[in-house]
N, CA, C and O of each residue as an XYZ file, in Angstrom:
704
protein
N      -9.934     -4.973    -21.819
C     -11.061     -5.872    -21.907
C     -11.813     -5.826    -20.590
O     -11.198     -5.833    -19.524
N     -13.125     -5.779    -20.652
C     -13.959     -5.784    -19.462
C     -14.608     -7.147    -19.324
O     -15.081     -7.721    -20.305
N     -14.629     -7.661    -18.109
C     -15.300     -8.937    -17.854
C     -15.798     -8.926    -16.425
O     -15.173     -8.346    -15.537
N     -16.918     -9.568    -16.216
C     -17.506     -9.591    -14.880
C     -16.846    -10.616    -13.991
O     -16.195    -11.552    -14.454
N     -17.027    -10.416    -12.720
C     -16.531    -11.347    -11.722
C     -17.432    -11.236    -10.523
O     -17.177    -10.423     -9.634
N     -18.478    -12.030    -10.475
C     -19.376    -11.993     -9.329
C     -20.000    -10.631     -9.124
O     -19.999    -10.128     -8.000
N     -20.535    -10.011    -10.165
C     -21.216     -8.737     -9.983
C     -20.328     -7.535    -10.260
O     -20.844     -6.457    -10.555
N     -19.010     -7.684    -10.175
C     -18.107     -6.573    -10.486
C     -17.638     -6.689    -11.921
O     -17.579     -7.785    -12.479
N     -17.307     -5.568    -12.511
C     -16.717     -5.563    -13.844
C     -15.279     -5.107    -13.695
O     -15.008     -4.034    -13.155
N     -14.364     -5.924    -14.174
C     -12.945     -5.599    -14.088
C     -12.441     -5.123    -15.434
O     -12.971     -5.498    -16.479
N     -11.408     -4.292    -15.396
C     -10.679     -3.904    -16.591
C      -9.447     -4.800    -16.635
O      -8.537     -4.634    -15.822
N      -9.402     -5.735    -17.561
C      -8.282     -6.683    -17.657
C      -7.223     -6.115    -18.581
O      -7.580     -5.357    -19.483
N      -5.947     -6.426    -18.420
C      -5.454     -7.232    -17.303
C      -5.391     -6.409    -16.014
O      -5.367     -5.178    -16.046
N      -5.366     -7.121    -14.877
C      -5.079     -6.480    -13.601
C      -3.581     -6.595    -13.345
O      -2.905     -7.469    -13.887
N      -3.085     -5.700    -12.513
C      -1.675     -5.666    -12.147
C      -1.575     -5.878    -10.640
O      -2.461     -5.471     -9.888
N      -0.488     -6.519    -10.203
C      -0.212     -6.626     -8.778
C       0.978     -5.718     -8.492
O       2.050     -5.864     -9.080
N       0.763     -4.777     -7.575
C       1.804     -3.815     -7.213
C       2.216     -4.093     -5.774
O       1.375     -4.287     -4.896
N       3.536     -4.106     -5.549
C       4.088     -4.371     -4.216
C       4.648     -3.079     -3.642
O       5.232     -2.260     -4.351
N       4.452     -2.919     -2.327
C       4.918     -1.743     -1.603
C       5.906     -2.191     -0.531
O       6.299     -3.357     -0.486
N       6.300     -1.266      0.322
C       7.232     -1.574      1.405
C       6.697     -2.710      2.265
O       5.483     -2.881      2.377
N       7.565     -3.468      2.857
C       7.231     -4.558      3.774
C       6.433     -5.665      3.080
O       5.751     -6.444      3.746
N       6.513     -5.738      1.750
C       5.869     -6.832      1.026
C       4.370     -6.681      0.838
O       3.724     -7.586      0.309
N       3.800     -5.553      1.263
C       2.365     -5.314      1.075
C       2.057     -5.267     -0.416
O       2.803     -4.665     -1.187
N       0.951     -5.906     -0.827
C       0.577     -5.976     -2.236
C      -0.884     -5.590     -2.411
O      -1.679     -5.679     -1.476
N      -1.227     -5.156     -3.629
C      -2.630     -4.871     -3.935
C      -2.836     -4.993     -5.439
O      -1.883     -5.039     -6.217
N      -4.135     -5.044     -5.833
C      -4.510     -5.179     -7.240
C      -4.860     -3.815     -7.822
O      -5.486     -2.983     -7.165
N      -4.439     -3.602     -9.080
C      -4.664     -2.337     -9.768
C      -5.029     -2.589    -11.220
O      -4.762     -3.657    -11.770
N      -5.648     -1.577    -11.831
C      -5.883     -1.608    -13.270
C      -5.203     -0.389    -13.876
O      -4.894      0.575    -13.176
N      -4.970     -0.443    -15.199
C      -4.304      0.658    -15.886
C      -4.950      0.817    -17.252
O      -5.158     -0.157    -17.976
N      -5.258      2.045    -17.585
C      -5.837      2.308    -18.900
C      -4.946      3.294    -19.642
O      -5.095      4.508    -19.502
N      -4.006      2.754    -20.445
C      -3.123      3.637    -21.218
C      -3.941      4.506    -22.171
O      -4.966      4.070    -22.695
N      -3.485      5.725    -22.387
C      -4.145      6.652    -23.307
C      -3.053      7.522    -23.922
O      -2.604      8.496    -23.319
N      -2.636      7.157    -25.130
C      -1.530      7.860    -25.785
C      -1.836      9.347    -25.946
O      -0.932     10.176    -25.841
N      -3.096      9.695    -26.198
C      -3.462     11.101    -26.384
C      -3.268     11.898    -25.095
O      -2.941     13.084    -25.140
N      -3.469     11.248    -23.950
C      -3.312     11.938    -22.667
C      -1.900     11.771    -22.098
O      -1.609     12.247    -21.001
N      -1.038     11.103    -22.838
C       0.333     10.894    -22.387
C       0.468      9.807    -21.324
O       1.481      9.745    -20.627
N      -0.554      8.946    -21.194
C      -0.505      7.847    -20.219
C      -0.026      6.602    -20.956
O      -0.787      5.976    -21.694
N       1.233      6.251    -20.753
C       1.867      5.165    -21.501
C       1.652      3.828    -20.808
O       1.381      3.782    -19.608
N       1.773      2.726    -21.571
C       1.654      1.394    -20.951
C       2.719      1.187    -19.876
O       3.790      1.792    -19.923
N       2.413      0.331    -18.918
C       3.367     -0.024    -17.858
C       3.547     -1.538    -17.880
O       2.723     -2.269    -18.430
N       4.654     -2.002    -17.262
C       4.946     -3.440    -17.287
C       5.603     -3.865    -15.979
O       5.972     -3.035    -15.149
N       5.738     -5.168    -15.819
C       6.374     -5.723    -14.625
C       7.758     -5.112    -14.422
O       8.541     -4.979    -15.363
N       8.038     -4.748    -13.183
C       9.322     -4.130    -12.841
C       9.262     -2.616    -12.779
O      10.142     -1.986    -12.192
N       8.226     -2.014    -13.385
C       8.103     -0.548    -13.363
C       7.684     -0.063    -11.975
O       6.891     -0.706    -11.287
N       8.235      1.085    -11.585
C       7.748      1.802    -10.407
C       6.621      2.707    -10.886
O       6.770      3.427    -11.873
N       5.490      2.667    -10.179
C       4.305      3.381    -10.644
C       3.652      4.187     -9.517
O       3.756      3.845     -8.339
N       2.981      5.263     -9.917
C       2.169      6.065     -9.007
C       0.746      5.527     -9.110
O       0.182      5.430    -10.200
N       0.168      5.174     -7.940
C      -1.143      4.519     -7.923
C      -2.112      5.251     -6.999
O      -1.723      6.042     -6.139
N      -3.380      4.953     -7.215
C      -4.437      5.436     -6.335
C      -4.281      4.748     -4.985
O      -4.075      3.536     -4.918
N      -4.380      5.530     -3.910
C      -4.209      4.972     -2.567
C      -5.285      5.534     -1.649
O      -6.203      6.223     -2.095
N      -5.163      5.238     -0.385
C      -6.131      5.670      0.605
C      -6.185      7.199      0.643
O      -5.308      7.834      1.229
N      -7.201      7.790      0.026
C      -7.388      9.242     -0.032
C      -6.191      9.981     -0.616
O      -5.946     11.135     -0.263
N      -5.446      9.335     -1.500
C      -4.286     10.001     -2.082
C      -3.559      9.120     -3.075
O      -4.176      8.353     -3.814
N      -2.215      9.241     -3.086
C      -1.386      8.495     -4.036
C      -0.268      7.773     -3.304
O       0.175      8.188     -2.233
N       0.181      6.665     -3.924
C       1.290      5.895     -3.375
C       2.201      5.488     -4.524
O       1.830      5.613     -5.691
N       3.390      5.001     -4.194
C       4.352      4.550     -5.193
C       4.721      3.106     -4.879
O       5.079      2.780     -3.748
N       4.631      2.247     -5.884
C       4.981      0.840     -5.706
C       5.567      0.272     -6.975
O       5.718      0.972     -7.976
N       5.901     -1.020     -6.922
C       6.536     -1.699     -8.053
C       5.611     -2.788     -8.582
O       5.091     -3.597     -7.814
N       5.410     -2.804     -9.890
C       4.589     -3.853    -10.504
C       5.349     -5.174    -10.433
O       6.469     -5.282    -10.932
N       4.729     -6.184     -9.805
C       5.375     -7.499     -9.745
C       4.675     -8.525    -10.644
O       5.264     -9.552    -10.983
N       3.425     -8.254    -11.031
C       2.712     -9.079    -12.020
C       1.879     -8.132    -12.877
O       1.174     -7.261    -12.365
N       1.975     -8.322    -14.207
C       1.286     -7.385    -15.095
C       0.304     -8.072    -16.023
O      -0.098     -7.498    -17.035
N      -0.088     -9.298    -15.691
C      -0.886    -10.039    -16.655
C      -1.920    -10.934    -15.980
O      -2.040    -12.108    -16.331
N      -2.669    -10.397    -15.015
C      -3.750    -11.158    -14.398
C      -4.942    -11.000    -15.345
O      -5.533     -9.924    -15.436
N      -5.293    -12.096    -16.058
C      -6.183    -11.982    -17.210
C      -7.626    -12.374    -16.969
O      -8.494    -12.050    -17.779
N      -7.908    -13.077    -15.851
C      -9.287    -13.524    -15.638
C      -9.529    -13.779    -14.154
O      -8.608    -13.719    -13.339
N     -10.778    -14.064    -13.823
C     -11.169    -14.252    -12.423
C     -10.431    -15.424    -11.796
O     -10.070    -15.366    -10.620
N     -10.200    -16.491    -12.563
C      -9.496    -17.662    -12.019
C      -8.070    -17.296    -11.608
O      -7.613    -17.689    -10.535
N      -7.361    -16.540    -12.461
C      -6.001    -16.105    -12.108
C      -6.030    -15.164    -10.911
O      -5.170    -15.233    -10.033
N      -7.023    -14.288    -10.884
C      -7.170    -13.366     -9.761
C      -7.313    -14.135     -8.454
O      -6.651    -13.813     -7.467
N      -8.169    -15.145     -8.441
C      -8.379    -15.949     -7.233
C      -7.119    -16.727     -6.853
O      -6.831    -16.910     -5.670
N      -6.369    -17.185     -7.861
C      -5.110    -17.883     -7.587
C      -4.132    -16.945     -6.876
O      -3.490    -17.334     -5.901
N      -4.020    -15.698     -7.374
C      -3.111    -14.735     -6.738
C      -3.616    -14.327     -5.359
O      -2.816    -14.102     -4.451
N      -4.931    -14.228     -5.191
C      -5.485    -13.919     -3.865
C      -5.039    -14.980     -2.862
O      -4.635    -14.651     -1.746
N      -5.109    -16.240     -3.254
C      -4.701    -17.328     -2.358
C      -3.192    -17.289     -2.124
O      -2.729    -17.466     -0.998
N      -2.424    -17.057     -3.198
C      -0.957    -17.051     -3.100
C      -0.448    -15.922     -2.208
O       0.512    -16.107     -1.460
N      -1.088    -14.753     -2.285
C      -0.616    -13.575     -1.554
C      -1.519    -13.205     -0.387
O      -1.498    -12.059      0.061
N      -2.305    -14.141      0.112
C      -3.302    -13.846      1.151
C      -2.710    -13.083      2.333
O      -3.358    -12.189      2.877
N      -1.486    -13.426      2.735
C      -0.858    -12.802      3.911
C      -0.522    -11.324      3.696
O      -0.520    -10.547      4.650
N      -0.240    -10.931      2.452
C       0.258     -9.578      2.210
C      -0.739     -8.679      1.482
O      -0.405     -7.556      1.105
N      -1.967     -9.174      1.284
C      -3.017     -8.364      0.672
C      -3.871     -7.732      1.768
O      -3.934     -8.255      2.881
N      -4.533     -6.606      1.463
C      -5.462     -6.042      2.454
C      -6.527     -7.065      2.823
O      -6.890     -7.909      2.004
N      -7.032     -6.992      4.057
C      -8.064     -7.933      4.514
C      -9.252     -7.984      3.568
O      -9.886     -9.028      3.413
N      -9.549     -6.859      2.939
C     -10.712     -6.793      2.060
C     -10.543     -7.631      0.795
O     -11.507     -7.837      0.058
N      -9.325     -8.118      0.534
C      -9.077     -8.876     -0.691
C      -8.903    -10.366     -0.437
O      -8.301    -11.056     -1.259
N      -9.413    -10.881      0.679
C      -9.243    -12.310      0.899
C     -10.083    -13.072     -0.133
O     -11.031    -12.514     -0.685
N      -9.745    -14.340     -0.399
C     -10.367    -15.067     -1.508
C     -11.893    -15.139     -1.466
O     -12.517    -15.370     -2.501
N     -12.501    -14.949     -0.313
C     -13.951    -15.042     -0.251
C     -14.643    -13.711     -0.545
O     -15.871    -13.646     -0.590
N     -13.860    -12.653     -0.743
C     -14.447    -11.334     -0.986
C     -14.100    -10.831     -2.379
O     -13.114    -11.253     -2.985
N     -14.930     -9.921     -2.871
C     -14.662     -9.322     -4.167
C     -13.497     -8.336     -4.054
O     -13.314     -7.682     -3.027
N     -12.723     -8.247     -5.123
C     -11.597     -7.327     -5.181
C     -12.080     -6.024     -5.810
O     -12.867     -6.035     -6.756
N     -11.608     -4.917     -5.282
C     -11.921     -3.609     -5.855
C     -10.609     -2.956     -6.282
O     -10.042     -2.157     -5.538
N     -10.126     -3.294     -7.483
C      -8.834     -2.746     -7.927
C      -8.872     -1.231     -8.014
O      -9.896     -0.630     -8.340
N      -7.731     -0.632     -7.715
C      -7.590      0.808     -7.823
C      -6.766      1.123     -9.076
O      -6.258      0.220     -9.739
N      -6.645      2.393     -9.384
C      -6.028      2.824    -10.641
C      -4.508      2.988    -10.524
O      -3.998      3.483     -9.518
N      -3.803      2.565    -11.568
C      -2.404      2.968    -11.777
C      -2.481      4.247    -12.596
O      -3.008      4.243    -13.708
N      -1.958      5.340    -12.053
C      -2.011      6.599    -12.777
C      -0.976      6.651    -13.905
O      -1.282      7.020    -15.038
N       0.278      6.262    -13.552
C       1.364      6.399    -14.530
C       2.637      5.817    -13.944
O       2.704      5.479    -12.763
N       3.649      5.708    -14.800
C       4.979      5.320    -14.322
C       5.547      6.471    -13.493
O       5.284      7.640    -13.774
N       6.320      6.128    -12.480
C       6.980      7.148    -11.651
C       8.099      7.803    -12.457
O       8.744      7.155    -13.282
N       8.320      9.085    -12.210
C       9.417      9.793    -12.881
C      10.660      9.720    -11.983
O      10.540      9.487    -10.780
N      11.858      9.918    -12.564
C      13.096      9.775    -11.772
C      13.122     10.587    -10.472
O      13.625     10.105     -9.457
N      12.594     11.798    -10.492
C      12.614     12.625     -9.264
C      11.790     11.970     -8.154
O      12.148     12.062     -6.980
N      10.691     11.311     -8.518
C       9.859     10.627     -7.516
C      10.592      9.411     -6.957
O      10.503      9.127     -5.763
N      11.307      8.705     -7.803
C      12.071      7.540     -7.357
C      13.180      7.983     -6.407
O      13.449      7.315     -5.409
N      13.825      9.112     -6.717
C      14.881      9.659     -5.859
C      14.342      9.980     -4.460
O      15.050      9.829     -3.465
N      13.089     10.422     -4.398
C      12.493     10.790     -3.110
C      12.302      9.579     -2.187
O      12.058      9.752     -0.993
N      12.409      8.361     -2.722
C      12.266      7.166     -1.885
C      13.302      7.140     -0.766
O      13.022      6.644      0.325
N      14.503      7.672     -1.027
C      15.571      7.655     -0.020
C      15.166      8.488      1.198
O      15.287      8.024      2.332
N      14.685      9.721      0.971
C      14.303     10.564      2.110
C      13.066     10.001      2.802
O      12.938     10.109      4.022
N      12.157      9.403      2.036
C      10.971      8.771      2.624
C      11.414      7.642      3.566
O      10.894      7.515      4.674
N      12.356      6.844      3.129
C      12.864      5.735      3.947
C      13.538      6.247      5.222
O      13.362      5.667      6.294
N      14.305      7.327      5.106
C      14.963      7.914      6.287
C      13.919      8.438      7.278
O      14.055      8.248      8.487
N      12.884      9.094      6.766
C      11.829      9.622      7.630
C      11.069      8.486      8.319
O      10.664      8.620      9.474
N      10.879      7.383      7.620
C      10.198      6.235      8.219
C      11.035      5.634      9.350
O      10.493      5.241     10.383
N      12.359      5.562      9.156
C      13.238      5.043     10.207
C      13.188      5.936     11.452
O      13.174      5.437     12.577
N      13.162      7.257     11.245
C      13.054      8.193     12.375
C      11.710      8.014     13.086
O      11.642      8.058     14.314
N      10.647      7.813     12.309
C       9.314      7.635     12.892
C       9.265      6.388     13.774
O       8.626      6.401     14.826
N       9.933      5.314     13.356
C       9.997      4.093     14.167
C      10.659      4.399     15.505
O      10.160      3.989     16.553
N      11.785      5.119     15.474
C      12.513      5.444     16.703
C      11.669      6.318     17.635
O      11.629      6.075     18.841
N      11.004      7.320     17.091
C      10.162      8.210     17.895
C       9.020      7.417     18.526
O       8.745      7.553     19.718
N       8.359      6.590     17.719
C       7.229      5.806     18.216
C       7.689      4.839     19.312
O       7.013      4.687     20.329
N       8.828      4.190     19.106
C       9.331      3.235     20.099
C       9.637      3.954     21.421
O       9.381      3.407     22.493
N      10.182      5.174     21.352
C      10.448      5.960     22.564
C       9.145      6.259     23.298
O       9.072      6.110     24.518
N       8.121      6.676     22.566
C       6.823      6.985     23.181
C       6.190      5.726     23.796
O       5.539      5.801     24.838
N       6.384      4.589     23.154
C       5.854      3.324     23.678
C       6.522      2.993     25.020
O       5.864      2.563     25.967
N       7.840      3.205     25.077
C       8.565      2.945     26.339
C       8.102      3.900     27.434
O       7.916      3.493     28.581
N       7.913      5.183     27.074
C       7.450      6.176     28.053
C       6.088      5.793     28.614
O       5.824      5.994     29.799
N       5.235      5.250     27.778
C       3.878      4.876     28.194
C       3.810      3.454     28.756
O       2.757      3.002     29.204
N       4.959      2.753     28.724
C       5.047      1.375     29.215
C       4.004      0.467     28.556
O       3.371     -0.359     29.213
N       3.844      0.641     27.242
C       2.924     -0.210     26.482
C       3.646     -1.502     26.092
O       4.785     -1.444     25.629
N       3.014     -2.659     26.268
C       3.664     -3.934     25.956
C       3.580     -4.262     24.457
O       2.884     -5.188     24.040
N       4.311     -3.472     23.667
C       4.319     -3.671     22.223
C       5.655     -3.197     21.677
O       6.377     -2.446     22.333
N       5.979     -3.649     20.456
C       7.223     -3.224     19.823
C       6.929     -2.850     18.376
O       6.351     -3.635     17.624
N       7.336     -1.638     17.995
C       7.176     -1.195     16.613
C       8.286     -1.824     15.784
O       9.459     -1.756     16.153
N       7.913     -2.439     14.657
C       8.918     -3.099     13.824
C       9.168     -2.358     12.509
O      10.194     -2.568     11.862
N       8.224     -1.483     12.111
C       8.426     -0.745     10.866
C       7.411      0.394     10.787
O       6.418      0.415     11.514
N       7.681      1.327      9.898
C       6.742      2.413      9.611
C       6.743      2.621      8.112
O       7.750      2.398      7.441
N       5.594      3.055      7.588
C       5.487      3.286      6.150
C       4.615      4.508      5.880
O       3.435      4.538      6.227
N       5.221      5.512      5.255
C       4.454      6.651      4.786
C       3.795      6.283      3.473
O       4.416      5.652      2.618
N       2.530      6.678      3.306
C       1.952      6.653      1.975
C       2.765      7.654      1.159
O       3.275      8.626      1.717
N       2.894      7.439     -0.140
C       3.764      8.253     -0.987
C       3.520      9.746     -0.815
O       4.469     10.529     -0.764
N       2.249     10.148     -0.725
C       1.921     11.572     -0.626
C       1.953     12.084      0.813
O       1.605     13.236      1.072
N       2.368     11.232      1.743
C       2.507     11.569      3.165
C       1.174     11.850      3.852
O       1.151     12.467      4.917
N       0.069     11.410      3.265
C      -1.243     11.630      3.890
C      -1.570     10.569      4.927
O      -2.562     10.688      5.647
N      -0.745      9.535      5.008
C      -0.983      8.481      5.993
C       0.366      7.908      6.400
O       1.259      7.732      5.572
N       0.499      7.617      7.702
C       1.702      6.983      8.242
C       1.246      5.749      9.006
O       0.517      5.847      9.992
N       1.687      4.587      8.538
C       1.301      3.316      9.152
C       2.470      2.773      9.965
O       3.598      2.700      9.478
N       2.189      2.392     11.211
C       3.187      1.743     12.057
C       2.827      0.263     12.155
O       1.676     -0.092     12.409
N       3.817     -0.585     11.952
C       3.639     -2.028     12.094
C       4.245     -2.426     13.436
O       5.362     -2.025     13.760
N       3.510     -3.210     14.212
C       3.991     -3.558     15.545
C       3.653     -5.013     15.868
O       2.829     -5.646     15.209
N       4.315     -5.514     16.900
C       4.000     -6.831     17.444
C       3.640     -6.653     18.918
O       4.185     -5.794     19.611
N       2.711     -7.485     19.375
C       2.291     -7.459     20.776
C       1.692     -8.819     21.099
O       1.141     -9.494     20.230
N       1.807     -9.204     22.350
C       1.273    -10.498     22.776
C      -0.238    -10.470     22.966
O      -0.897    -11.510     22.963
N      -0.774     -9.271     23.131
C      -2.215     -9.170     23.376
C      -2.722     -7.853     22.815
O      -1.946     -7.033     22.324
N      -4.023     -7.662     22.891
C      -4.641     -6.432     22.417
C      -4.147     -5.246     23.246
O      -4.049     -5.336     24.470
N      -3.839     -4.138     22.576
C      -3.284     -2.953     23.232
C      -4.204     -1.762     22.970
O      -4.695     -1.587     21.855
N      -4.435     -0.949     23.989
C      -5.161      0.301     23.795
C      -4.114      1.377     23.494
O      -3.487      1.919     24.405
N      -3.938      1.675     22.220
C      -2.923      2.657     21.842
C      -3.541      3.955     21.307
O      -2.905      4.684     20.546
N      -4.785      4.235     21.711
C      -5.447      5.455     21.230
C      -4.680      6.724     21.614
O      -4.527      7.631     20.796
N      -4.205      6.784     22.849
C      -3.456      7.970     23.296
C      -2.156      8.108     22.496
O      -1.769      9.218     22.129
N      -1.493      7.000     22.229
C      -0.270      7.006     21.423
C      -0.572      7.546     20.023
O       0.178      8.371     19.502
N      -1.652      7.090     19.423
C      -2.031      7.551     18.081
C      -2.304      9.050     18.087
O      -1.905      9.755     17.159
N      -2.982      9.544     19.125
C      -3.245     10.986     19.219
C      -1.934     11.787     19.273
O      -1.795     12.809     18.601
N      -0.981     11.313     20.075
C       0.309     12.003     20.175
C       1.062     11.985     18.850
O       1.642     12.991     18.441
N       1.047     10.838     18.186
C       1.742     10.727     16.902
C       1.082     11.629     15.856
O       1.769     12.229     15.029
N      -0.246     11.722     15.893
C      -0.953     12.598     14.960
C      -0.534     14.058     15.168
O      -0.285     14.779     14.202
N      -0.458     14.492     16.439
C      -0.049     15.870     16.731
C       1.360     16.142     16.219
O       1.659     17.234     15.735
N       2.212     15.143     16.332
C       3.602     15.289     15.930
C       3.766     15.294     14.407
O       4.479     16.137     13.862
N       3.105     14.354     13.719
C       3.318     14.171     12.278
C       2.263     14.864     11.408
O       2.454     14.976     10.197
N       1.158     15.331     11.993
C       0.114     16.060     11.258
C      -0.385     15.267     10.037
O      -0.620     15.835      8.971
N      -0.538     13.975     10.208
C      -1.073     13.125      9.140
C      -1.839     11.978      9.798
O      -1.697     11.733     10.996
N      -2.649     11.281      9.009
C      -3.408     10.150      9.559
C      -2.440      9.063     10.013
O      -1.469      8.751      9.323
N      -2.714      8.499     11.167
C      -1.869      7.449     11.743
C      -2.665      6.141     11.765
O      -3.788      6.096     12.268
N      -2.077      5.096     11.221
C      -2.673      3.755     11.266
C      -1.720      2.818     11.982
O      -0.501      2.954     11.878
N      -2.286      1.865     12.708
C      -1.460      0.841     13.375
C      -2.067     -0.513     13.112
O      -1.541     -1.526     13.575
């Protein structure tokens, strides 16, 4: 079902998909039996449209039916949604491509191990540069086109040189 919401047209229902570290986002899904795209439901691991690529997450809500429910979830999950999805802004849901296959789910283990190594490497580089910050987690986008480091710091940090070094090492986009 299509319905407007402040100038945008949404494909209802919307889905809320959760990723590592509790990050969440809104998605739509258009099943097509002829194309082999089957319906998805809460609890499913799914391959979704992501920043210039694909990611894997878990559906935690599969029945956001209207703008009022959407705004309720925006308020409820404000801390873990992208800044662009705060309640005063329009949401731009991305596509759920399909349910993840078992081999993709199995790859989560090696992805998690690589993320743990990335945290250790980044923390070593931070100590070498004497930057007043601490890396608390790292997250690869599913397709490895982006590596995000989560950190804490008491003040604003100029970490451009650190990002350049990490880019040379990992050969992928680095976000902090």
